[in-house]
C-alpha positions as CSV (number, residue, x, y, z in Angstrom):
1,X,0.4,-29.9,18.8
2,X,-0.1,-30.8,15.1
3,X,-2.5,-27.9,14.8
4,X,0.4,-25.5,14.7
5,X,1.9,-27.2,11.7
6,X,-1.0,-27.7,9.3
7,X,0.2,-25.1,6.8
8,X,-2.3,-26.2,4.2
9,X,-4.9,-24.3,6.1
10,X,-2.6,-22.4,8.4
11,X,-4.0,-24.3,11.4
12,X,-7.3,-26.1,10.5
13,X,-7.3,-28.8,13.0
14,X,-9.1,-26.8,15.7
15,X,-10.1,-29.9,17.6
16,X,-6.4,-30.3,18.5
17,X,-5.9,-26.8,19.7
18,X,-5.9,-28.0,23.2
19,X,-7.4,-31.0,24.9
20,X,-10.5,-30.1,26.8
21,X,-10.3,-26.5,25.6
22,X,-13.3,-24.5,24.8
23,X,-11.4,-23.3,21.7
24,X,-12.7,-26.3,19.8
25,X,-16.1,-24.5,20.0
26,X,-14.7,-22.2,17.3
27,X,-15.8,-24.7,14.7
28,X,-19.5,-24.2,14.8
29,X,-22.0,-25.3,12.1
30,X,-21.5,-23.4,8.9
31,X,-17.7,-23.1,9.2
32,X,-17.1,-25.6,6.5
33,X,-18.5,-23.4,3.8
34,X,-16.1,-22.3,1.1
35,X,-16.4,-18.7,2.1
36,X,-18.3,-16.8,4.8
37,X,-19.3,-13.2,5.1
38,X,-17.9,-11.1,7.8
39,X,-21.1,-11.4,9.8
40,X,-21.2,-15.2,9.4
41,X,-17.5,-15.4,10.5
42,X,-18.0,-13.1,13.4
43,X,-20.9,-15.2,14.6
44,X,-19.2,-18.5,14.1
45,X,-16.2,-17.4,16.1
46,X,-18.0,-15.4,18.8
47,X,-16.3,-12.1,18.0
48,X,-17.5,-8.8,16.6
49,X,-17.3,-7.6,13.0
50,X,-15.2,-4.7,14.4
51,X,-12.7,-7.3,15.9
52,X,-12.3,-8.9,12.4
53,X,-11.8,-5.5,10.8
54,X,-9.3,-4.6,13.5
55,X,-7.3,-7.9,12.9
56,X,-7.4,-7.1,9.2
57,X,-6.1,-3.5,9.8
58,X,-3.2,-5.0,11.7
59,X,-2.3,-7.4,8.9
60,X,-3.3,-10.5,10.8
61,X,-6.2,-11.4,8.5
62,X,-6.6,-10.9,4.7
63,X,-10.1,-11.7,3.7
64,X,-11.1,-11.6,0.0
65,X,-12.8,-8.3,-0.7
66,X,-15.4,-7.5,-3.3
67,X,-16.1,-3.8,-3.0
68,X,-16.8,-3.1,0.7
69,X,-17.7,-6.8,1.5
70,X,-15.3,-9.2,3.1
71,X,-15.3,-13.0,2.6
72,X,-13.4,-15.4,4.7
73,X,-12.3,-18.8,3.2
74,X,-11.1,-21.8,5.3
75,X,-7.5,-20.6,5.2
76,X,-8.5,-17.2,6.6
77,X,-10.7,-18.8,9.2
78,X,-7.8,-21.1,10.2
79,X,-5.6,-18.1,10.6
80,X,-8.3,-16.5,12.7
81,X,-8.3,-19.6,14.9
82,X,-4.6,-19.1,15.4
83,X,-5.0,-15.4,16.2
84,X,-7.6,-16.2,18.8
85,X,-5.4,-18.9,20.3
86,X,-2.6,-16.4,20.6
87,X,-5.0,-14.0,22.2
88,X,-6.2,-16.7,24.6
89,X,-2.5,-17.2,25.6
90,X,-2.2,-13.5,26.4
91,X,0.0,-12.7,23.4
92,X,0.2,-9.2,22.2
93,X,-0.5,-8.3,18.5
94,X,3.2,-8.4,17.6
95,X,3.6,-11.8,19.2
96,X,0.5,-13.1,17.5
97,X,1.9,-11.8,14.2
98,X,5.2,-13.7,15.0
99,X,3.2,-16.8,15.8
100,X,1.3,-16.6,12.5
101,X,4.5,-16.1,10.5
102,X,6.1,-19.1,12.2
103,X,3.2,-21.3,11.5
104,X,3.0,-20.3,7.9
105,X,6.7,-20.3,7.3
106,X,8.7,-22.6,5.1
107,X,10.5,-24.1,8.1
108,X,10.6,-27.8,8.6
109,X,8.1,-29.2,11.1
110,X,10.9,-29.7,13.6
111,X,12.2,-26.2,13.2
112,X,8.7,-24.7,13.4
113,X,7.9,-26.7,16.5
114,X,11.1,-25.5,18.1
115,X,10.4,-21.9,17.3
116,X,6.7,-22.0,18.4
117,X,7.8,-23.8,21.6
118,X,10.3,-21.0,22.3
119,X,7.6,-18.4,21.7
120,X,5.2,-20.2,24.0
121,X,7.9,-20.7,26.7
122,X,8.7,-16.9,26.6
123,X,5.0,-16.2,27.0
124,X,4.7,-18.6,29.9
125,X,7.7,-17.1,31.7
126,X,6.4,-13.6,31.2
127,X,2.9,-14.7,32.6
128,X,4.6,-16.4,35.5
129,X,6.6,-13.3,36.4
130,X,3.4,-11.2,36.2
131,X,1.7,-13.7,38.5
132,X,4.6,-13.4,41.0
133,X,4.1,-9.6,41.0
134,X,0.4,-10.0,41.5
135,X,1.0,-12.5,44.4
136,X,3.2,-9.9,46.1
137,X,0.6,-7.2,45.6
138,X,-2.1,-9.4,47.1
139,X,0.2,-10.2,50.1
140,X,0.8,-6.5,50.6
141,X,-2.9,-5.7,50.3
142,X,-3.6,-8.4,52.9
143,X,-1.0,-6.9,55.3
144,X,-2.8,-3.5,54.9
145,X,-6.2,-5.1,55.6
146,X,-4.8,-6.9,58.6
147,X,-3.3,-3.7,59.9
148,X,-6.6,-1.9,59.5
149,X,-8.5,-4.7,61.2
150,X,-6.3,-4.5,64.3
151,X,-7.1,-0.8,64.8
């Protein structure tokens, strides 16, 4: 889980995002450039330019701007990796913001690990509760189907 704690680039070790995860695909050729345009960044990460603008409007990304053009350096792209990881975990925008703040905080690695773990455990518990509700809904739907089949 070192990827959460690389504050020099806010999370640049994307290969460690998750073993066997397709998230490592986020580092495509060209991502080692000093800066990328919005279109290059969008293409490299498999998102739309609109998505990048949306994350910027929510304060999750702060690309360098020259006039109307946006430029994403490695630190900004590392933050985008973290935002996309949070999204892949099902976190909402507020929780993703909390995750970014934790990762970029002045906490010790141990404190940061503990705080990030707590956030992840809360998310897992919430997802598990949702799964339980969905399982109940599926069971009820199956009962209705069975009842209709016997008519």
